[in-house]
VOVEXZA-788305 format. One record per residue: residue in one letter; x, y, z of N, C-alpha, C, O in turn. Coordinates in steps of 0.05 Angstrom, whole numbers, plus 5000, padded with zeros to 4 digits. Example, Ala and Ser with C-alpha at 12.3 -4.5 7.8 and 13.67 -1.06 7.14 Angstrom:
<tornus>
   lumpa    n_X    n_Y    n_Z   ca_X   ca_Y   ca_Z    c_X    c_Y    c_Z    o_X    o_Y    o_Z
       A   5264   4886   5156   5246   4910   5156   5264   4934   5156   5285   4934   5169
       S   5257   4955   5142   5273   4979   5143   5258   5001   5157   5268   5023   5161
</tornus>
This chain:
<tornus>
   lumpa    n_X    n_Y    n_Z   ca_X   ca_Y   ca_Z    c_X    c_Y    c_Z    o_X    o_Y    o_Z
       M   5405   4803   5311   5388   4782   5318   5398   4757   5299   5389   4760   5276
       T   5407   4744   5302   5411   4710   5288   5395   4691   5297   5383   4685   5318
       T   5401   4679   5267   5380   4650   5265   5397   4626   5259   5416   4623   5244
       K   5381   4601   5281   5397   4575   5275   5381   4557   5253   5381   4533   5248
       F   5362   4587   5236   5348   4564   5224   5364   4540   5209   5360   4516   5209
       F   5383   4558   5195   5402   4534   5170   5420   4533   5182   5439   4543   5169
       E   5430   4523   5212   5444   4509   5225   5442   4479   5205   5464   4471   5196
       N   5432   4473   5201   5421   4443   5196   5423   4437   5169   5422   4415   5160
       F   5426   4470   5152   5419   4450   5120   5442   4440   5112   5464   4448   5120
       P   5439   4423   5096   5464   4411   5080   5477   4417   5066   5463   4414   5045
       R   5505   4427   5058   5522   4449   5049   5531   4432   5023   5524   4409   5017
       V   5549   4451   5007   5542   4443   4974   5564   4460   4974   5569   4479   4989
       E   5580   4447   4949   5595   4476   4941   5587   4488   4927   5573   4480   4909
       Y   5594   4518   4933   5588   4545   4917   5612   4564   4908   5633   4557   4920
       S   5615   4579   4896   5628   4593   4885   5605   4618   4876   5586   4617   4860
       F   5618   4645   4895   5607   4682   4898   5620   4682   4877   5629   4691   4898
       G   5632   4682   4857   5643   4696   4833   5649   4671   4814   5651   4646   4816
       D   5652   4700   4784   5661   4675   4764   5693   4670   4767   5706   4655   4752
       N   5707   4691   4794   5732   4667   4794   5744   4656   4817   5765   4644   4824
       E   5721   4664   4825   5714   4656   4870   5722   4627   4870   5723   4616   4849
       P   5728   4615   4889   5748   4594   4898   5716   4575   4912   5702   4586   4929
       L   5709   4548   4904   5693   4536   4910   5703   4536   4945   5724   4531   4958
       V   5669   4544   4952   5672   4537   4995   5642   4520   4994   5625   4519   4976
       K   5643   4509   5016   5622   4492   5030   5601   4514   5042   5606   4527   5062
       F   5573   4518   5023   5555   4534   5042   5520   4519   5035   5511   4502   5019
       Q   5515   4528   5048   5485   4520   5072   5470   4504   5031   5487   4502   5013
       D   5453   4500   5028   5431   4489   5001   5411   4500   5003   5391   4486   5004
       L   5406   4532   5006   5391   4549   5011   5364   4534   4992   5347   4552   4992
       T   5351   4511   4976   5345   4512   4959   5324   4479   4963   5308   4464   4951
       V   5339   4485   4990   5322   4452   5007   5297   4459   5013   5294   4483   5017
       Y   5274   4442   5015   5255   4445   5035   5238   4421   5042   5234   4398   5034
       I   5229   4439   5062   5225   4413   5085   5189   4418   5104   5179   4429   5123
       D   5185   4406   5088   5149   4403   5091   5137   4404   5122   5113   4406   5127
       A   5154   4402   5138   5148   4387   5168   5121   4411   5175   5097   4412   5175
       I   5148   4431   5181   5125   4466   5191   5097   4460   5179   5077   4457   5193
       D   5096   4460   5138   5078   4454   5131   5049   4439   5142   5028   4451   5147
       Q   5053   4411   5146   5044   4389   5158   5034   4394   5174   5010   4389   5170
       I   5038   4407   5203   5030   4408   5220   5004   4433   5222   4983   4435   5235
       K   5022   4448   5201   4987   4461   5204   4953   4455   5201   4932   4466   5207
       E   4964   4426   5188   4928   4408   5186   4930   4407   5210   4907   4411   5216
       Y   4940   4404   5227   4942   4398   5257   4932   4417   5281   4949   4431   5292
       A   4912   4419   5289   4898   4447   5310   4920   4448   5335   4930   4469   5344
       S   4928   4404   5349   4931   4408   5369   4959   4419   5367   4968   4428   5388
       F   4973   4420   5346   5000   4430   5342   5007   4463   5339   5028   4474   5336
       Y   4980   4474   5341   4987   4507   5336   4970   4516   5364   4960   4500   5380
       Q   4967   4546   5366   4949   4569   5380   4956   4592   5365   4976   4594   5351
       S   4934   4613   5369   4936   4631   5353   4958   4646   5381   4964   4638   5404
       Y   4964   4673   5362   4982   4691   5381   4976   4717   5366   4976   4718   5342
       Q   4970   4740   5385   4973   4767   5377   4996   4784   5375   5004   4795   5395
       V   5010   4790   5351   5027   4812   5364   5023   4835   5376   5006   4851   5367
       Q   5032   4839   5392   5033   4873   5409   5048   4893   5382   5061   4888   5362
       N   5038   4916   5397   5065   4938   5379   5079   4948   5395   5076   4958   5417
       N   5110   4941   5371   5132   4941   5379   5142   4907   5380   5162   4894   5388
       E   5129   4904   5372   5131   4862   5393   5157   4859   5373   5146   4854   5351
       R   5186   4860   5369   5190   4838   5346   5195   4809   5352   5196   4797   5374
       P   5196   4803   5338   5196   4766   5325   5212   4757   5351   5204   4738   5363
       D   5230   4768   5358   5249   4757   5375   5241   4746   5410   5242   4729   5428
       H   5227   4781   5399   5219   4775   5433   5194   4762   5444   5183   4763   5467
       A   5185   4747   5414   5152   4739   5419   5169   4704   5416   5154   4686   5420
       S   5185   4699   5413   5200   4678   5410   5209   4680   5439   5185   4678   5446
       Y   5216   4682   5452   5228   4674   5483   5199   4690   5498   5206   4695   5521
       K   5173   4698   5494   5156   4704   5507   5139   4674   5501   5124   4664   5516
       L   5145   4666   5478   5127   4630   5474   5150   4624   5486   5152   4630   5510
       Y   5175   4608   5471   5178   4594   5487   5214   4589   5504   5230   4570   5506
       G   5214   4613   5510   5243   4614   5535   5262   4617   5514   5281   4607   5527
       T   5272   4621   5493   5284   4629   5475   5282   4650   5448   5265   4645   5431
       T   5299   4671   5443   5300   4674   5406   5301   4669   5398   5292   4682   5379
       D   5313   4635   5391   5320   4625   5379   5300   4608   5358   5307   4596   5338
       F   5274   4610   5368   5257   4594   5343   5233   4612   5336   5209   4607   5334
       Y   5251   4644   5329   5233   4666   5324   5225   4659   5282   5208   4672   5269
       W   5239   4639   5271   5241   4636   5247   5216   4619   5231   5209   4615   5208
       T   5205   4609   5261   5180   4597   5263   5160   4605   5249   5149   4595   5229
       F   5158   4632   5264   5133   4652   5248   5132   4657   5221   5112   4668   5212
       W   5149   4652   5208   5150   4653   5177   5144   4628   5169   5129   4629   5149
       L   5148   4609   5173   5135   4577   5161   5106   4575   5170   5088   4567   5155
       M   5103   4583   5196   5074   4580   5198   5051   4595   5177   5031   4587   5165
       N   5065   4617   5180   5048   4641   5165   5061   4660   5140   5077   4678   5137
       N   5034   4637   5122   5041   4657   5097   5049   4674   5085   5067   4677   5069
       N   5021   4699   5105   5026   4726   5097   5045   4751   5110   5050   4774   5103
       V   5052   4733   5134   5093   4748   5145   5107   4726   5126   5129   4734   5118
       R   5103   4712   5121   5133   4709   5090   5123   4719   5065   5137   4718   5045
       E   5102   4726   5064   5103   4745   5041   5097   4776   5042   5097   4790   5022
       Q   5091   4783   5064   5085   4806   5070   5104   4825   5097   5105   4849   5105
       G   5117   4800   5104   5142   4813   5137   5115   4812   5160   5090   4809   5160
       W   5140   4817   5181   5127   4823   5204   5116   4852   5209   5128   4871   5198
       P   5094   4856   5223   5087   4880   5228   5102   4895   5242   5115   4892   5262
       I   5097   4914   5226   5102   4944   5245   5091   4962   5256   5067   4967   5257
       T   5108   4973   5265   5097   5000   5294   5080   5007   5276   5077   5004   5252
       N   5062   5024   5303   5038   5042   5289   5050   5064   5274   5045   5068   5250
       S   5070   5082   5289   5085   5094   5284   5096   5096   5250   5095   5115   5234
       Q   5107   5065   5246   5127   5069   5229   5105   5062   5200   5114   5068   5177
       V   5080   5050   5202   5062   5057   5181   5054   5080   5185   5044   5082   5163
       Y   5049   5105   5197   5046   5128   5176   5062   5146   5179   5052   5168   5181
       S   5091   5143   5181   5110   5141   5166   5110   5123   5138   5119   5136   5119
       Q   5102   5101   5132   5097   5094   5098   5088   5090   5092   5090   5072   5075
       A   5059   5107   5099   5036   5121   5084   5052   5142   5075   5057   5143   5051
       Q   5064   5161   5094   5061   5182   5077   5089   5188   5053   5094   5208   5039
       E   5104   5160   5057   5124   5155   5044   5105   5144   5022   5094   5161   5008
       Y   5101   5119   5017   5087   5102   4992   5065   5127   4982   5063   5130   4958
       Y   5052   5142   4996   5029   5163   4986   5036   5195   4993   5025   5210   5009
       P   5068   5200   4968   5074   5231   4969   5063   5258   4958   5069   5281   4963
       N   5039   5244   4935   5027   5270   4927   5008   5280   4929   5007   5284   4954
       V   4983   5291   4917   4962   5298   4919   4942   5284   4901   4941   5274   4878
       V   4920   5288   4930   4889   5278   4904   4867   5299   4906   4861   5312   4926
       V   4854   5301   4875   4833   5322   4889   4818   5305   4884   4823   5285   4870
       R   4787   5314   4899   4758   5301   4890   4748   5321   4866   4749   5345   4867
       S   4742   5311   4851   4731   5330   4828   4702   5322   4826   4697   5298   4822
       D   4675   5342   4828   4650   5342   4821   4639   5317   4801   4616   5307   4800
       G   4668   5308   4784   4652   5292   4764   4649   5306   4732   4649   5292   4712
       V   4648   5334   4730   4642   5344   4708   4669   5355   4700   4684   5367   4716
       A   4674   5347   4666   4692   5371   4656   4686   5385   4637   4670   5378   4621
       V   4696   5404   4634   4688   5441   4618   4709   5446   4600   4734   5446   4596
       D   4690   5448   4591   4703   5443   4562   4710   5478   4559   4692   5494   4555
       N   4746   5490   4562   4741   5512   4570   4751   5542   4538   4758   5565   4537
       S   4744   5521   4519   4738   5535   4496   4712   5546   4486   4707   5567   4473
       D   4686   5518   4499   4670   5527   4501   4656   5536   4528   4652   5557   4541
       F   4655   5524   4529   4641   5523   4569   4623   5497   4559   4607   5493   4577
       S   4620   5481   4542   4614   5455   4536   4616   5440   4565   4635   5445   4580
       T   4597   5423   4571   4604   5402   4594   4606   5381   4588   4596   5376   4566
       R   4618   5358   4603   4625   5327   4601   4629   5313   4626   4645   5321   4643
       P   4614   5289   4628   4626   5275   4654   4661   5281   4649   4674   5294   4633
       L   4664   5271   4662   4693   5265   4675   4706   5247   4667   4728   5250   4657
       S   4689   5220   4669   4697   5192   4649   4705   5197   4613   4718   5181   4599
       A   4692   5226   4603   4684   5226   4575   4706   5257   4559   4707   5266   4536
       A   4727   5269   4592   4733   5281   4575   4750   5291   4560   4737   5287   4539
       A   4772   5302   4552   4789   5303   4522   4810   5314   4551   4823   5296   4561
       S   4813   5338   4561   4847   5341   4576   4856   5333   4598   4880   5330   4603
       I   4832   5325   4622   4836   5309   4641   4849   5282   4643   4835   5266   4656
       I   4871   5271   4633   4878   5259   4632   4899   5253   4644   4912   5271   4655
       V   4912   5216   4644   4923   5207   4650   4961   5230   4646   4956   5246   4629
       G   4975   5233   4650   5000   5250   4641   4993   5277   4640   5012   5291   4648
       A   4966   5292   4632   4963   5317   4634   4974   5349   4644   4955   5362   4652
       C   4990   5357   4645   4996   5382   4663   4966   5395   4683   4942   5397   4677
       V   4982   5402   4706   4951   5412   4720   4956   5437   4735   4968   5438   4756
       W   4946   5455   4723   4941   5487   4733   4938   5494   4768   4917   5503   4778
       F   4955   5490   4780   4943   5512   4799   4938   5548   4808   4955   5565   4815
       E   4909   5550   4805   4923   5583   4798   4931   5597   4813   4949   5614   4811
       Q   4913   5590   4837   4914   5608   4872   4944   5600   4876   4955   5620   4885
       D   4965   5574   4872   4980   5588   4884   5006   5585   4871   5028   5585   4881
       N   4996   5582   4840   5006   5580   4819   5029   5550   4812   5044   5543   4794
       R   5025   5544   4824   5036   5507   4809   5021   5492   4802   4997   5488   4808
       I   5049   5476   4780   5044   5459   4769   5044   5428   4773   5067   5420   4774
       G   5026   5409   4775   5032   5395   4774   5025   5367   4741   5020   5369   4717
       K   5028   5343   4759   5026   5321   4725   4998   5292   4743   5001   5280   4765
       I   4979   5291   4728   4966   5279   4723   4975   5248   4718   4972   5236   4697
       L   4990   5235   4750   4985   5212   4750   4978   5178   4753   4991   5158   4750
       R   4935   5185   4763   4910   5171   4759   4898   5179   4757   4903   5202   4763
       I   4873   5176   4749   4854   5190   4754   4833   5158   4757   4835   5140   4741
       D   4806   5155   4791   4800   5138   4792   4771   5143   4785   4759   5154   4803
       Q   4758   5139   4764   4738   5141   4761   4712   5133   4778   4694   5136   4763
       D   4706   5128   4792   4683   5105   4798   4684   5130   4829   4663   5142   4831
       L   4707   5139   4852   4707   5155   4858   4712   5186   4854   4704   5201   4872
       G   4721   5194   4838   4720   5221   4828   4750   5229   4836   4750   5250   4849
       L   4780   5215   4831   4790   5234   4846   4821   5227   4828   4829   5205   4820
       I   4832   5250   4825   4843   5261   4810   4873   5267   4827   4879   5286   4843
       H   4892   5241   4816   4922   5234   4844   4935   5259   4812   4927   5262   4789
       I   4956   5271   4829   4979   5301   4825   5004   5288   4827   5010   5280   4850
       N   5020   5284   4811   5050   5295   4818   5059   5326   4832   5071   5345   4821
       L   5049   5322   4864   5055   5352   4874   5055   5346   4893   5042   5329   4904
       S   5079   5365   4906   5097   5358   4931   5076   5382   4944   5072   5403   4932
       G   5061   5374   4971   5067   5394   4986   5028   5398   4980   5021   5409   4959
       K   5010   5389   4996   4983   5404   4993   4982   5436   4977   4995   5457   4977
       T   4957   5425   4963   4951   5445   4937   4935   5480   4964   4929   5475   4987
       T   4934   5495   4958   4912   5512   4978   4891   5518   4943   4871   5531   4950
       Q   4889   5513   4915   4870   5513   4918   4850   5501   4921   4853   5478   4929
       T   4813   5514   4916   4791   5502   4932   4763   5504   4903   4740   5496   4905
       S   4774   5515   4881   4765   5526   4870   4756   5498   4836   4742   5480   4828
       T   4785   5521   4828   4775   5485   4806   4813   5474   4797   4836   5482   4799
       I   4801   5458   4788   4831   5444   4777   4828   5448   4740   4808   5445   4726
       S   4858   5458   4732   4847   5480   4708   4875   5445   4690   4891   5430   4703
       I   4870   5444   4667   4896   5438   4643   4900   5446   4638   4884   5464   4634
       I   4935   5445   4626   4946   5465   4612   4954   5456   4584   4947   5434   4577
       S   4962   5463   4576   4990   5445   4552   5016   5435   4564   5019   5437   4588
       K   5027   5429   4554   5064   5427   4575   5073   5439   4562   5096   5441   4569
       E   5066   5456   4536   5098   5480   4522   5081   5508   4556   5096   5515   4574
       D   5062   5514   4556   5049   5532   4568   5063   5522   4600   5071   5543   4610
       A   5068   5501   4616   5068   5492   4640   5106   5496   4643   5121   5500   4662
       D   5110   5493   4612   5146   5504   4614   5144   5522   4622   5149   5528   4645
       N   5128   5550   4593   5117   5567   4599   5122   5584   4622   5136   5603   4625
       L   5105   5570   4641   5108   5580   4672   5122   5581   4687   5125   5598   4705
       A   5139   5553   4680   5161   5549   4692   5176   5567   4698   5183   5574   4720
       A   5183   5576   4671   5204   5596   4667   5197   5629   4670   5212   5648   4671
       G   5174   5628   4671   5179   5650   4674   5166   5679   4650   5159   5702   4650
       L   5172   5650   4628   5154   5670   4611   5125   5678   4602   5122   5693   4583
       I   5105   5668   4614   5086   5672   4618   5072   5667   4644   5078   5648   4659
       T   5052   5686   4649   5037   5678   4685   5017   5678   4673   5003   5688   4690
       T   4994   5672   4646   4954   5667   4647   4970   5645   4622   4975   5654   4599
       P   4975   5619   4631   4968   5610   4612   4936   5593   4600   4919   5589   4617
       T   4932   5586   4579   4910   5578   4565   4900   5557   4573   4912   5536   4569
       V   4869   5556   4592   4864   5531   4608   4848   5514   4589   4824   5519   4586
       L   4861   5496   4577   4830   5470   4562   4814   5464   4566   4792   5464   4554
       E   4822   5454   4592   4796   5439   4605   4792   5441   4631   4814   5451   4638
       S   4776   5436   4657   4777   5442   4681   4755   5431   4694   4735   5426   4679
       S   4753   5426   4716   4743   5415   4728   4738   5423   4766   4757   5428   4780
       T   4713   5423   4776   4708   5442   4805   4717   5434   4820   4707   5411   4817
       I   4733   5432   4842   4741   5418   4867   4725   5415   4886   4713   5434   4895
       V   4722   5392   4894   4699   5382   4915   4721   5380   4946   4713   5377   4969
       E   4745   5381   4938   4759   5378   4976   4794   5365   4953   4797   5356   4931
       V   4806   5370   4969   4827   5366   4969   4850   5339   4989   4843   5336   5012
       Y   4863   5331   4984   4868   5314   4994   4911   5299   5003   4927   5290   4986
       D   4913   5301   5023   4945   5298   5009   4943   5256   5010   4931   5239   5024
       Q   4960   5257   4988   4947   5225   4981   4953   5216   5009   4938   5231   5022
       W   4963   5205   5021   4962   5187   5043   4930   5178   5051   4917   5158   5052
       D   4927   5214   5059   4891   5207   5069   4872   5209   5051   4849   5202   5053
       A   4881   5216   5037   4847   5213   5017   4840   5188   5014   4854   5170   5023
       P   4809   5182   4996   4799   5161   5012   4814   5125   4986   4821   5126   4962
       H   4814   5109   4997   4824   5096   4985   4791   5077   4970   4787   5070   4946
       H   4774   5073   4992   4753   5074   4979   4741   5080   5002   4752   5087   5022
       Y   4699   5075   4999   4685   5071   5016   4665   5048   5025   4651   5034   5009
       E   4664   5044   5060   4657   5016   5068   4629   5030   5074   4619   5052   5071
       T   4621   5003   5088   4587   4999   5101   4600   4997   5126   4623   4988   5127
       A   4586   5004   5148   4589   4989   5181   4599   4947   5176   4614   4935   5190
       E   4583   4936   5153   4599   4914   5145   4613   4907   5136   4613   4883   5129
       G   4634   4924   5131   4647   4920   5113   4651   4924   5083   4673   4927   5072
       E   4625   4925   5067   4614   4926   5040   4637   4941   5036   4650   4954   5052
       W   4639   4939   5010   4657   4966   4991   4622   4981   4976   4603   4967   4969
       V   4623   5014   4977   4603   5017   4972   4617   5046   4939   4641   5048   4934
       K   4606   5055   4931   4616   5075   4906   4601   5107   4911   4576   5107   4914
       P   4612   5127   4913   4588   5148   4905   4567   5144   4887   4573   5124   4874
       Q   4537   5157   4876   4538   5151   4858   4527   5176   4837   4532   5197   4849
       W   4516   5181   4815   4525   5201   4792   4491   5198   4792   4475   5179   4793
       S   4489   5239   4790   4471   5247   4780   4452   5233   4758   4466   5217   4746
       S   4427   5234   4750   4410   5224   4732   4414   5235   4715   4412   5222   4694
       T   4425   5270   4713   4416   5286   4688   4447   5294   4684   4461   5302   4703
       A   4457   5291   4656   4462   5305   4642   4482   5332   4652   4470   5347   4667
       P   4500   5337   4650   4535   5322   4648   4538   5299   4662   4557   5284   4659
       Y   4515   5293   4681   4523   5275   4706   4541   5279   4720   4563   5271   4712
       P   4542   5296   4756   4554   5299   4762   4557   5277   4780   4545   5257   4771
       F   4572   5272   4810   4567   5253   4827   4563   5268   4841   4573   5291   4844
       D   4535   5249   4858   4521   5258   4883   4534   5251   4912   4532   5229   4922
       W   4545   5268   4921   4565   5267   4944   4553   5261   4964   4564   5248   4982
       T   4526   5268   4964   4510   5264   5002   4502   5226   5002   4492   5213   5021
       S   4514   5213   4969   4505   5180   4969   4525   5162   4988   4522   5140   4997
       V   4548   5183   4990   4577   5174   5008   4576   5181   5035   4556   5194   5039
       T   4585   5179   5050   4592   5203   5081   4620   5191   5091   4627   5168   5095
       T   4633   5211   5095   4655   5212   5115   4672   5193   5135   4694   5189   5146
       Q   4632   5184   5129   4649   5168   5160   4656   5134   5145   4664   5115   5158
       Q   4652   5135   5122   4646   5111   5103   4679   5107   5091   4693   5088   5086
       S   4681   5136   5089   4705   5132   5078   4735   5120   5095   4741   5124   5119
       V   4748   5104   5077   4770   5094   5092   4793   5099   5070   4792   5092   5046
       S   4815   5113   5084   4832   5125   5065   4855   5102   5071   4856   5080   5084
       Y   4881   5121   5050   4901   5095   5036   4920   5086   5070   4927   5065   5080
       F   4922   5112   5078   4929   5109   5110   4915   5086   5132   4927   5067   5142
       Q   4897   5090   5133   4871   5077   5150   4882   5048   5133   4896   5032   5146
       R   4874   5040   5103   4885   5014   5093   4900   5000   5103   4898   4977   5113
       L   4919   5017   5099   4955   5003   5104   4951   4994   5137   4955   4972   5146
       R   4944   5012   5147   4937   4993   5181   4937   4975   5187   4950   4957   5196
       E   4903   4987   5174   4890   4967   5171   4902   4920   5166   4901   4899   5179
       E   4908   4928   5146   4929   4907   5141   4962   4890   5148   4974   4869   5144
       N   4964   4925   5165   4984   4909   5187   4974   4893   5209   4981   4873   5221
       D   4952   4912   5210   4938   4892   5244   4941   4864   5238   4954   4845   5248
       K   4916   4867   5212   4908   4824   5206   4945   4821   5214   4954   4815   5236
       L   4953   4823   5203   5003   4815   5213   4998   4800   5234   5006   4777   5236
       R   4983   4815   5254   4989   4814   5279   4992   4787   5289   5010   4775   5301
       S   4957   4777   5278   4943   4747   5277   4956   4732   5271   4962   4727   5247
       I   4964   4720   5292   4994   4691   5265   4985   4668   5280   4972   4672   5301
       Q   4989   4650   5275   4994   4615   5295   5017   4611   5293   5033   4613   5274
       V   5019   4605   5315   5049   4597   5336   5056   4569   5335   5033   4560   5333
       I   5070   4549   5335   5068   4532   5332   5069   4532   5372   5080   4550   5383
       K   5057   4510   5387   5046   4509   5418   5080   4504   5433   5094   4485   5424
       P   5087   4517   5448   5099   4523   5478   5110   4495   5478   5134   4493   5474
       D   5088   4459   5483   5097   4437   5484   5102   4427   5465   5110   4405   5466
       S   5098   4437   5440   5104   4415   5425   5128   4424   5407   5138   4408   5390
       I   5138   4457   5410   5157   4459   5396   5190   4440   5385   5203   4437   5364
       N   5190   4429   5416   5226   4421   5410   5215   4396   5398   5225   4394   5375
       Q   5197   4373   5404   5184   4350   5378   5180   4353   5349   5188   4337   5332
       V   5163   4386   5344   5163   4395   5325   5196   4396   5297   5201   4384   5276
       L   5213   4424   5317   5236   4423   5306   5248   4397   5309   5253   4389   5286
       S   5255   4380   5327   5276   4351   5319   5265   4334   5293   5278   4316   5282
       E   5232   4347   5282   5230   4331   5265   5241   4347   5243   5261   4339   5232
       F   5233   4363   5237   5245   4388   5217   5290   4378   5220   5307   4375   5202
       N   5290   4376   5242   5327   4375   5226   5326   4347   5231   5348   4342   5221
       R   5316   4325   5239   5326   4307   5235   5313   4302   5193   5334   4297   5181
       L   5294   4301   5176   5288   4310   5145   5308   4322   5144   5322   4308   5130
       L   5329   4353   5154   5347   4368   5146   5374   4347   5143   5392   4348   5127
       K   5369   4328   5163   5405   4323   5159   5401   4306   5140   5419   4307   5124
       S   5375   4282   5130   5377   4277   5115   5381   4268   5091   5388   4246   5082
       R   5372   4294   5078   5375   4310   5054   5400   4305   5041   5406   4317   5020
</tornus>
């Protein structure tokens, strides 16, 4: 996909290396605000909905009968300029798995000190902290805590593939984790633990909860110590996963502003006139 965006840019002498000769090259620092100015005048632009699998050159051809003007979409839309052209629905799914490859455990919100079985809120845990080693006894696997979302009781763990563990998340020392991995021990000392409510692939874990009106809400805590989460205070229907969040953000990119077909030549003539005057 070639572009004519730079063909009228003024040229300057530029060297592409310390010992390279000077060559004439477009001055990419030039900024023309002609298209920025027309955003203030609704008579020059219209709304456009990018379809799934629709490339920018395809949209340009559909609107203007040529693929040459796709670059105007970037100048007309700050979100496209900053985030890029919307990707396909299947690419969103692949992107979610790439961006969020780990495992997330939803805790009941209570930490248990395994030395004396005393309990405390997860937020006050001594060993369930970022960087701690996690042992999943049921499938004898070890991970490391990457992040803890205290508001949602979610513990993000660096673990490839979803664990079959369904009972507790157990924190062990780094020494025991290394010895387990080396086969020197079979049962490590558990420092602290928490009850597992649910295990997710990270991409499918809750990013947040929201009402039907789009207002973000959080699960509530019990009013009695050690203050576990009251998971009846939010519902599965209110959960928005990381994948859903990416899909929603990508869908927002589909609604763009474009220069009207009957104004495109007038606008670009002015754009190029200003470029040539630089």
